[in-house]
BAPALO-348860 format. One record per residue (C-alpha): residue in one letter; x, y, z; chain; residue number from 0. Coordinates in Angstrom, 3 decimals, padded with zeros to 6 digits, always signed. Layout:
BEGIN
<pt r="A" xx="X" yy="Y" zz="Z" c="A" k="NUM"/>
...
# end
This chain:
BEGIN
<pt r="M" xx="+073.213" yy="+152.960" zz="+108.592" c="A" k="0"/>
<pt r="G" xx="+076.429" yy="+154.916" zz="+109.103" c="A" k="1"/>
<pt r="M" xx="+079.493" yy="+153.411" zz="+110.714" c="A" k="2"/>
<pt r="S" xx="+079.610" yy="+154.064" zz="+114.423" c="A" k="3"/>
<pt r="N" xx="+083.190" yy="+155.275" zz="+114.416" c="A" k="4"/>
<pt r="E" xx="+084.551" yy="+158.205" zz="+112.439" c="A" k="5"/>
<pt r="L" xx="+085.532" yy="+157.461" zz="+108.879" c="A" k="6"/>
<pt r="K" xx="+088.945" yy="+158.405" zz="+107.553" c="A" k="7"/>
<pt r="A" xx="+088.825" yy="+158.133" zz="+103.779" c="A" k="8"/>
<pt r="A" xx="+091.732" yy="+158.078" zz="+101.324" c="A" k="9"/>
<pt r="V" xx="+090.633" yy="+159.104" zz="+097.835" c="A" k="10"/>
<pt r="L" xx="+092.894" yy="+157.887" zz="+095.041" c="A" k="11"/>
<pt r="D" xx="+092.904" yy="+159.032" zz="+091.418" c="A" k="12"/>
<pt r="V" xx="+094.015" yy="+156.530" zz="+088.758" c="A" k="13"/>
<pt r="D" xx="+095.004" yy="+158.160" zz="+085.446" c="A" k="14"/>
<pt r="G" xx="+098.377" yy="+159.865" zz="+085.764" c="A" k="15"/>
<pt r="T" xx="+098.482" yy="+159.001" zz="+089.479" c="A" k="16"/>
<pt r="L" xx="+098.409" yy="+155.236" zz="+090.106" c="A" k="17"/>
<pt r="Y" xx="+098.906" yy="+154.511" zz="+086.424" c="A" k="18"/>
<pt r="P" xx="+101.083" yy="+156.418" zz="+083.918" c="A" k="19"/>
<pt r="G" xx="+098.470" yy="+157.163" zz="+081.279" c="A" k="20"/>
<pt r="A" xx="+094.711" yy="+157.100" zz="+080.783" c="A" k="21"/>
<pt r="L" xx="+092.929" yy="+153.749" zz="+081.000" c="A" k="22"/>
<pt r="G" xx="+089.898" yy="+155.149" zz="+079.185" c="A" k="23"/>
<pt r="V" xx="+092.114" yy="+155.993" zz="+076.211" c="A" k="24"/>
<pt r="E" xx="+093.581" yy="+152.467" zz="+076.200" c="A" k="25"/>
<pt r="L" xx="+090.069" yy="+151.012" zz="+076.200" c="A" k="26"/>
<pt r="L" xx="+089.052" yy="+153.311" zz="+073.345" c="A" k="27"/>
<pt r="R" xx="+092.122" yy="+152.302" zz="+071.319" c="A" k="28"/>
<pt r="A" xx="+091.287" yy="+148.636" zz="+071.889" c="A" k="29"/>
<pt r="L" xx="+087.700" yy="+149.250" zz="+070.719" c="A" k="30"/>
<pt r="M" xx="+089.006" yy="+151.001" zz="+067.607" c="A" k="31"/>
<pt r="A" xx="+091.474" yy="+148.207" zz="+066.903" c="A" k="32"/>
<pt r="A" xx="+088.676" yy="+145.633" zz="+067.225" c="A" k="33"/>
<pt r="G" xx="+086.443" yy="+147.710" zz="+064.936" c="A" k="34"/>
<pt r="A" xx="+083.892" yy="+147.693" zz="+067.747" c="A" k="35"/>
<pt r="C" xx="+083.040" yy="+151.411" zz="+067.986" c="A" k="36"/>
<pt r="H" xx="+082.279" yy="+154.459" zz="+065.835" c="A" k="37"/>
<pt r="R" xx="+085.746" yy="+155.265" zz="+064.589" c="A" k="38"/>
<pt r="T" xx="+085.272" yy="+158.964" zz="+063.728" c="A" k="39"/>
<pt r="R" xx="+083.750" yy="+159.700" zz="+067.126" c="A" k="40"/>
<pt r="A" xx="+086.512" yy="+157.763" zz="+068.886" c="A" k="41"/>
<pt r="E" xx="+089.136" yy="+159.719" zz="+066.925" c="A" k="42"/>
<pt r="G" xx="+087.282" yy="+162.856" zz="+068.033" c="A" k="43"/>
<pt r="V" xx="+087.960" yy="+161.960" zz="+071.682" c="A" k="44"/>
<pt r="L" xx="+091.705" yy="+161.628" zz="+071.007" c="A" k="45"/>
<pt r="E" xx="+091.671" yy="+164.916" zz="+069.080" c="A" k="46"/>
<pt r="V" xx="+090.013" yy="+166.751" zz="+071.995" c="A" k="47"/>
<pt r="L" xx="+092.660" yy="+165.370" zz="+074.390" c="A" k="48"/>
<pt r="R" xx="+095.402" yy="+166.549" zz="+072.000" c="A" k="49"/>
<pt r="Q" xx="+093.888" yy="+170.035" zz="+071.832" c="A" k="50"/>
<pt r="Y" xx="+093.858" yy="+170.228" zz="+075.627" c="A" k="51"/>
<pt r="K" xx="+097.496" yy="+169.088" zz="+075.883" c="A" k="52"/>
<pt r="Q" xx="+098.475" yy="+171.784" zz="+073.376" c="A" k="53"/>
<pt r="G" xx="+096.612" yy="+174.417" zz="+075.399" c="A" k="54"/>
<pt r="A" xx="+094.078" yy="+175.103" zz="+072.630" c="A" k="55"/>
<pt r="I" xx="+091.066" yy="+174.424" zz="+074.903" c="A" k="56"/>
<pt r="D" xx="+090.560" yy="+174.641" zz="+078.673" c="A" k="57"/>
<pt r="F" xx="+089.877" yy="+171.796" zz="+081.087" c="A" k="58"/>
<pt r="P" xx="+086.058" yy="+172.118" zz="+081.360" c="A" k="59"/>
<pt r="T" xx="+085.695" yy="+172.260" zz="+077.551" c="A" k="60"/>
<pt r="M" xx="+087.959" yy="+169.241" zz="+077.123" c="A" k="61"/>
<pt r="A" xx="+086.079" yy="+167.197" zz="+079.726" c="A" k="62"/>
<pt r="T" xx="+082.610" yy="+167.984" zz="+078.340" c="A" k="63"/>
<pt r="R" xx="+083.583" yy="+167.276" zz="+074.730" c="A" k="64"/>
<pt r="A" xx="+085.586" yy="+164.153" zz="+075.510" c="A" k="65"/>
<pt r="Y" xx="+082.786" yy="+162.512" zz="+077.536" c="A" k="66"/>
<pt r="T" xx="+080.125" yy="+163.412" zz="+074.953" c="A" k="67"/>
<pt r="L" xx="+082.186" yy="+161.973" zz="+072.095" c="A" k="68"/>
<pt r="Y" xx="+083.195" yy="+158.904" zz="+074.110" c="A" k="69"/>
<pt r="A" xx="+079.531" yy="+158.144" zz="+074.831" c="A" k="70"/>
<pt r="Q" xx="+078.662" yy="+158.615" zz="+071.155" c="A" k="71"/>
<pt r="A" xx="+081.531" yy="+156.326" zz="+070.131" c="A" k="72"/>
<pt r="L" xx="+079.954" yy="+153.594" zz="+072.307" c="A" k="73"/>
<pt r="E" xx="+076.421" yy="+154.123" zz="+071.019" c="A" k="74"/>
<pt r="G" xx="+074.699" yy="+150.877" zz="+070.054" c="A" k="75"/>
<pt r="I" xx="+077.562" yy="+148.626" zz="+071.213" c="A" k="76"/>
<pt r="R" xx="+076.771" yy="+145.681" zz="+073.463" c="A" k="77"/>
<pt r="C" xx="+077.876" yy="+146.275" zz="+077.063" c="A" k="78"/>
<pt r="D" xx="+079.366" yy="+142.789" zz="+077.348" c="A" k="79"/>
<pt r="T" xx="+081.595" yy="+143.475" zz="+074.302" c="A" k="80"/>
<pt r="V" xx="+083.080" yy="+146.489" zz="+076.103" c="A" k="81"/>
<pt r="D" xx="+083.362" yy="+144.618" zz="+079.409" c="A" k="82"/>
<pt r="A" xx="+085.251" yy="+141.759" zz="+077.740" c="A" k="83"/>
<pt r="L" xx="+087.637" yy="+144.228" zz="+076.079" c="A" k="84"/>
<pt r="A" xx="+088.133" yy="+146.062" zz="+079.376" c="A" k="85"/>
<pt r="W" xx="+089.366" yy="+142.792" zz="+080.953" c="A" k="86"/>
<pt r="K" xx="+091.726" yy="+142.243" zz="+078.031" c="A" k="87"/>
<pt r="V" xx="+093.102" yy="+145.787" zz="+078.204" c="A" k="88"/>
<pt r="W" xx="+093.619" yy="+145.459" zz="+081.960" c="A" k="89"/>
<pt r="E" xx="+095.577" yy="+142.217" zz="+081.519" c="A" k="90"/>
<pt r="E" xx="+097.955" yy="+144.235" zz="+079.331" c="A" k="91"/>
<pt r="E" xx="+098.040" yy="+147.384" zz="+081.442" c="A" k="92"/>
<pt r="R" xx="+098.026" yy="+146.098" zz="+085.028" c="A" k="93"/>
<pt r="R" xx="+101.799" yy="+145.640" zz="+085.120" c="A" k="94"/>
<pt r="K" xx="+102.176" yy="+149.370" zz="+084.359" c="A" k="95"/>
<pt r="L" xx="+100.711" yy="+150.418" zz="+087.730" c="A" k="96"/>
<pt r="F" xx="+103.423" yy="+152.410" zz="+089.487" c="A" k="97"/>
<pt r="G" xx="+105.559" yy="+150.368" zz="+091.898" c="A" k="98"/>
<pt r="F" xx="+104.457" yy="+152.437" zz="+094.886" c="A" k="99"/>
<pt r="V" xx="+100.741" yy="+151.644" zz="+094.446" c="A" k="100"/>
<pt r="R" xx="+100.428" yy="+148.425" zz="+096.461" c="A" k="101"/>
<pt r="P" xx="+102.673" yy="+149.653" zz="+099.302" c="A" k="102"/>
<pt r="L" xx="+100.655" yy="+152.895" zz="+099.392" c="A" k="103"/>
<pt r="V" xx="+097.321" yy="+151.088" zz="+099.689" c="A" k="104"/>
<pt r="G" xx="+098.869" yy="+148.916" zz="+102.427" c="A" k="105"/>
<pt r="L" xx="+100.207" yy="+151.965" zz="+104.274" c="A" k="106"/>
<pt r="L" xx="+096.811" yy="+153.693" zz="+104.185" c="A" k="107"/>
<pt r="R" xx="+095.012" yy="+150.564" zz="+105.414" c="A" k="108"/>
<pt r="E" xx="+097.456" yy="+150.145" zz="+108.292" c="A" k="109"/>
<pt r="A" xx="+096.792" yy="+153.762" zz="+109.273" c="A" k="110"/>
<pt r="G" xx="+093.064" yy="+152.990" zz="+109.448" c="A" k="111"/>
<pt r="Y" xx="+092.011" yy="+154.563" zz="+106.148" c="A" k="112"/>
<pt r="G" xx="+089.233" yy="+153.297" zz="+103.930" c="A" k="113"/>
<pt r="C" xx="+090.391" yy="+153.635" zz="+100.308" c="A" k="114"/>
<pt r="V" xx="+088.079" yy="+155.030" zz="+097.643" c="A" k="115"/>
<pt r="I" xx="+089.068" yy="+155.169" zz="+093.969" c="A" k="116"/>
<pt r="I" xx="+087.514" yy="+158.040" zz="+091.995" c="A" k="117"/>
<pt r="S" xx="+088.804" yy="+158.550" zz="+088.474" c="A" k="118"/>
<pt r="G" xx="+087.803" yy="+160.044" zz="+085.153" c="A" k="119"/>
<pt r="S" xx="+088.160" yy="+156.862" zz="+083.093" c="A" k="120"/>
<pt r="P" xx="+085.124" yy="+154.624" zz="+082.464" c="A" k="121"/>
<pt r="Q" xx="+083.850" yy="+152.475" zz="+085.326" c="A" k="122"/>
<pt r="E" xx="+084.533" yy="+149.414" zz="+083.127" c="A" k="123"/>
<pt r="M" xx="+088.292" yy="+150.093" zz="+083.601" c="A" k="124"/>
<pt r="I" xx="+088.263" yy="+151.645" zz="+087.083" c="A" k="125"/>
<pt r="Q" xx="+086.495" yy="+148.571" zz="+088.501" c="A" k="126"/>
<pt r="R" xx="+089.407" yy="+146.403" zz="+087.254" c="A" k="127"/>
<pt r="V" xx="+091.898" yy="+148.582" zz="+089.180" c="A" k="128"/>
<pt r="A" xx="+089.775" yy="+148.433" zz="+092.338" c="A" k="129"/>
<pt r="D" xx="+089.474" yy="+144.639" zz="+092.108" c="A" k="130"/>
<pt r="E" xx="+093.220" yy="+144.331" zz="+091.599" c="A" k="131"/>
<pt r="L" xx="+093.952" yy="+146.417" zz="+094.704" c="A" k="132"/>
<pt r="G" xx="+091.146" yy="+144.984" zz="+096.838" c="A" k="133"/>
<pt r="V" xx="+089.425" yy="+148.363" zz="+097.129" c="A" k="134"/>
<pt r="S" xx="+085.661" yy="+148.006" zz="+097.549" c="A" k="135"/>
<pt r="L" xx="+084.602" yy="+151.564" zz="+096.671" c="A" k="136"/>
<pt r="A" xx="+085.355" yy="+152.728" zz="+093.133" c="A" k="137"/>
<pt r="C" xx="+083.730" yy="+155.227" zz="+090.829" c="A" k="138"/>
<pt r="G" xx="+084.573" yy="+155.998" zz="+087.213" c="A" k="139"/>
<pt r="A" xx="+082.645" yy="+157.566" zz="+084.346" c="A" k="140"/>
<pt r="L" xx="+079.271" yy="+155.985" zz="+083.634" c="A" k="141"/>
<pt r="F" xx="+077.835" yy="+155.810" zz="+080.127" c="A" k="142"/>
<pt r="S" xx="+074.083" yy="+155.246" zz="+079.743" c="A" k="143"/>
<pt r="R" xx="+072.956" yy="+151.671" zz="+079.076" c="A" k="144"/>
<pt r="R" xx="+069.629" yy="+150.215" zz="+078.040" c="A" k="145"/>
<pt r="E" xx="+068.804" yy="+146.574" zz="+077.399" c="A" k="146"/>
<pt r="G" xx="+072.446" yy="+145.541" zz="+077.332" c="A" k="147"/>
<pt r="H" xx="+073.589" yy="+148.249" zz="+074.902" c="A" k="148"/>
<pt r="Y" xx="+075.098" yy="+151.716" zz="+075.268" c="A" k="149"/>
<pt r="T" xx="+072.664" yy="+154.477" zz="+074.343" c="A" k="150"/>
<pt r="G" xx="+075.178" yy="+157.214" zz="+073.478" c="A" k="151"/>
<pt r="G" xx="+074.465" yy="+159.237" zz="+076.630" c="A" k="152"/>
<pt r="V" xx="+076.573" yy="+160.089" zz="+079.683" c="A" k="153"/>
<pt r="D" xx="+075.263" yy="+159.291" zz="+083.193" c="A" k="154"/>
<pt r="L" xx="+078.328" yy="+160.492" zz="+085.124" c="A" k="155"/>
<pt r="S" xx="+081.311" yy="+162.541" zz="+083.915" c="A" k="156"/>
<pt r="S" xx="+083.525" yy="+161.605" zz="+086.860" c="A" k="157"/>
<pt r="G" xx="+086.504" yy="+163.613" zz="+085.580" c="A" k="158"/>
<pt r="A" xx="+084.615" yy="+166.879" zz="+085.030" c="A" k="159"/>
<pt r="L" xx="+085.427" yy="+169.775" zz="+087.374" c="A" k="160"/>
<pt r="G" xx="+083.721" yy="+169.474" zz="+090.765" c="A" k="161"/>
<pt r="E" xx="+082.410" yy="+165.939" zz="+090.149" c="A" k="162"/>
<pt r="K" xx="+084.897" yy="+164.136" zz="+092.397" c="A" k="163"/>
<pt r="S" xx="+083.738" yy="+166.201" zz="+095.344" c="A" k="164"/>
<pt r="R" xx="+080.095" yy="+165.286" zz="+094.661" c="A" k="165"/>
<pt r="I" xx="+080.985" yy="+161.598" zz="+094.203" c="A" k="166"/>
<pt r="F" xx="+082.879" yy="+161.661" zz="+097.510" c="A" k="167"/>
<pt r="D" xx="+079.759" yy="+163.000" zz="+099.261" c="A" k="168"/>
<pt r="A" xx="+077.618" yy="+160.306" zz="+097.645" c="A" k="169"/>
<pt r="V" xx="+079.859" yy="+157.386" zz="+098.642" c="A" k="170"/>
<pt r="T" xx="+080.364" yy="+158.621" zz="+102.231" c="A" k="171"/>
<pt r="R" xx="+076.760" yy="+159.732" zz="+102.830" c="A" k="172"/>
<pt r="G" xx="+075.419" yy="+158.855" zz="+106.264" c="A" k="173"/>
<pt r="Q" xx="+078.883" yy="+158.274" zz="+107.696" c="A" k="174"/>
<pt r="D" xx="+080.717" yy="+160.405" zz="+110.213" c="A" k="175"/>
<pt r="V" xx="+083.520" yy="+161.647" zz="+107.984" c="A" k="176"/>
<pt r="R" xx="+086.366" yy="+163.646" zz="+109.476" c="A" k="177"/>
<pt r="L" xx="+087.240" yy="+165.800" zz="+106.479" c="A" k="178"/>
<pt r="E" xx="+090.337" yy="+167.212" zz="+108.165" c="A" k="179"/>
<pt r="R" xx="+091.793" yy="+163.693" zz="+108.473" c="A" k="180"/>
<pt r="C" xx="+090.867" yy="+162.539" zz="+104.964" c="A" k="181"/>
<pt r="F" xx="+093.611" yy="+162.032" zz="+102.390" c="A" k="182"/>
<pt r="A" xx="+093.470" yy="+162.628" zz="+098.625" c="A" k="183"/>
<pt r="L" xx="+096.025" yy="+161.849" zz="+095.919" c="A" k="184"/>
<pt r="G" xx="+095.686" yy="+163.145" zz="+092.353" c="A" k="185"/>
<pt r="D" xx="+097.486" yy="+164.883" zz="+089.501" c="A" k="186"/>
<pt r="S" xx="+095.046" yy="+167.175" zz="+087.696" c="A" k="187"/>
<pt r="L" xx="+092.671" yy="+170.091" zz="+088.077" c="A" k="188"/>
<pt r="T" xx="+089.760" yy="+167.687" zz="+088.513" c="A" k="189"/>
<pt r="D" xx="+091.255" yy="+166.700" zz="+091.896" c="A" k="190"/>
<pt r="S" xx="+091.325" yy="+170.302" zz="+093.170" c="A" k="191"/>
<pt r="A" xx="+087.706" yy="+170.380" zz="+094.440" c="A" k="192"/>
<pt r="L" xx="+088.525" yy="+167.502" zz="+096.806" c="A" k="193"/>
<pt r="F" xx="+091.895" yy="+169.007" zz="+097.719" c="A" k="194"/>
<pt r="E" xx="+090.071" yy="+172.178" zz="+098.828" c="A" k="195"/>
<pt r="R" xx="+087.876" yy="+170.208" zz="+101.227" c="A" k="196"/>
<pt r="L" xx="+090.034" yy="+167.418" zz="+102.625" c="A" k="197"/>
<pt r="G" xx="+092.684" yy="+168.046" zz="+105.244" c="A" k="198"/>
<pt r="L" xx="+095.446" yy="+165.917" zz="+103.696" c="A" k="199"/>
<pt r="P" xx="+095.773" yy="+166.641" zz="+099.954" c="A" k="200"/>
<pt r="L" xx="+098.812" yy="+165.391" zz="+098.039" c="A" k="201"/>
<pt r="A" xx="+099.413" yy="+166.546" zz="+094.470" c="A" k="202"/>
<pt r="F" xx="+101.160" yy="+163.759" zz="+092.567" c="A" k="203"/>
<pt r="E" xx="+103.471" yy="+164.932" zz="+089.735" c="A" k="204"/>
<pt r="P" xx="+100.808" yy="+167.595" zz="+089.130" c="A" k="205"/>
<pt r="E" xx="+099.794" yy="+168.913" zz="+085.729" c="A" k="206"/>
<pt r="P" xx="+100.747" yy="+172.616" zz="+085.331" c="A" k="207"/>
<pt r="A" xx="+097.323" yy="+173.981" zz="+086.375" c="A" k="208"/>
<pt r="L" xx="+097.268" yy="+171.898" zz="+089.560" c="A" k="209"/>
<pt r="R" xx="+100.913" yy="+172.719" zz="+090.310" c="A" k="210"/>
<pt r="V" xx="+100.102" yy="+176.438" zz="+090.331" c="A" k="211"/>
<pt r="L" xx="+097.141" yy="+175.847" zz="+092.647" c="A" k="212"/>
<pt r="A" xx="+099.252" yy="+173.643" zz="+094.946" c="A" k="213"/>
<pt r="Q" xx="+101.813" yy="+176.452" zz="+095.279" c="A" k="214"/>
<pt r="Q" xx="+099.079" yy="+178.995" zz="+096.065" c="A" k="215"/>
<pt r="R" xx="+097.320" yy="+176.759" zz="+098.604" c="A" k="216"/>
<pt r="G" xx="+100.421" yy="+175.238" zz="+100.169" c="A" k="217"/>
<pt r="W" xx="+099.430" yy="+171.683" zz="+099.272" c="A" k="218"/>
<pt r="A" xx="+102.091" yy="+168.984" zz="+099.521" c="A" k="219"/>
<pt r="V" xx="+103.543" yy="+167.722" zz="+096.224" c="A" k="220"/>
<pt r="A" xx="+105.016" yy="+164.270" zz="+095.546" c="A" k="221"/>
<pt r="T" xx="+106.764" yy="+162.308" zz="+092.803" c="A" k="222"/>
<pt r="R" xx="+106.726" yy="+158.552" zz="+092.227" c="A" k="223"/>
<pt r="E" xx="+110.057" yy="+158.397" zz="+094.097" c="A" k="224"/>
<pt r="D" xx="+108.923" yy="+160.092" zz="+097.310" c="A" k="225"/>
<pt r="V" xx="+105.129" yy="+159.593" zz="+097.396" c="A" k="226"/>
<pt r="L" xx="+105.248" yy="+156.955" zz="+100.159" c="A" k="227"/>
<pt r="E" xx="+107.451" yy="+159.183" zz="+102.300" c="A" k="228"/>
<pt r="R" xx="+105.237" yy="+162.263" zz="+101.677" c="A" k="229"/>
<pt r="T" xx="+102.118" yy="+160.250" zz="+102.528" c="A" k="230"/>
<pt r="R" xx="+103.664" yy="+159.061" zz="+105.814" c="A" k="231"/>
<pt r="E" xx="+104.550" yy="+162.666" zz="+106.702" c="A" k="232"/>
<pt r="L" xx="+101.013" yy="+163.878" zz="+105.965" c="A" k="233"/>
<pt r="L" xx="+099.349" yy="+161.101" zz="+107.948" c="A" k="234"/>
<pt r="A" xx="+101.616" yy="+161.814" zz="+110.922" c="A" k="235"/>
<pt r="A" xx="+101.039" yy="+165.585" zz="+110.844" c="A" k="236"/>
<pt r="P" xx="+098.691" yy="+167.146" zz="+113.375" c="A" k="237"/>
<pt r="A" xx="+095.219" yy="+167.627" zz="+111.887" c="A" k="238"/>
<pt r="R" xx="+094.860" yy="+170.933" zz="+110.103" c="A" k="239"/>
<pt r="E" xx="+091.562" yy="+172.518" zz="+109.232" c="A" k="240"/>
<pt r="A" xx="+090.717" yy="+171.979" zz="+105.555" c="A" k="241"/>
<pt r="S" xx="+091.189" yy="+175.308" zz="+103.796" c="A" k="242"/>
<pt r="P" xx="+087.986" yy="+177.327" zz="+103.665" c="A" k="243"/>
<pt r="K" xx="+086.176" yy="+177.326" zz="+100.332" c="A" k="244"/>
<pt r="P" xx="+086.949" yy="+180.421" zz="+098.273" c="A" k="245"/>
<pt r="H" xx="+083.865" yy="+182.612" zz="+097.800" c="A" k="246"/>
<pt r="G" xx="+082.238" yy="+183.057" zz="+094.438" c="A" k="247"/>
# end
């Protein structure tokens, strides 16, 4: 059953947005340090991320390769081993959440927004962030499991292009969502599909590709210093129609 009143959702990215890095990478490093994963495959993930940073491969290529290798690095490992490490990593990393994060979640709640966390890192890490912030809806990457072990497959590449938009539809299905009043905060190209659809997009310290798009589309841009102020301005602005989807 859908909620009777209209839903205003606030979609928050984690890596590079609420947290200055990539939680999935921290988890992978912890697995490598513990000797708990396939080292060569894990190193392959880091190599793919390096290639993307250097501009040697594009975003879709990076995302596909990184998720495939990440899943293969986990192959055969017990799920509870990874879960236990995820808790340990979060204990280390939780203090690195940007200072604006808790006030931002509070501000959105006060304005009547339901927060949803959608991020490219594994669900094992994204769930920790959601629990920390008291956010009930969270979706990260899902790696295939069978009988308590990882199979080496990918069930959901949450950071691949277009996926966040599909995940948003899945988590809000059956509810009366006012897209023009929904808010989204993110820093990379993977956030652009949502930015195109939701009325209140905010590009946070955007990566170059998203910065270019933000300039073309007239999306608001924020830094860690002014993100609370920018969010307040957006929420107070009269509703604008979400920009029409480009054809093709």
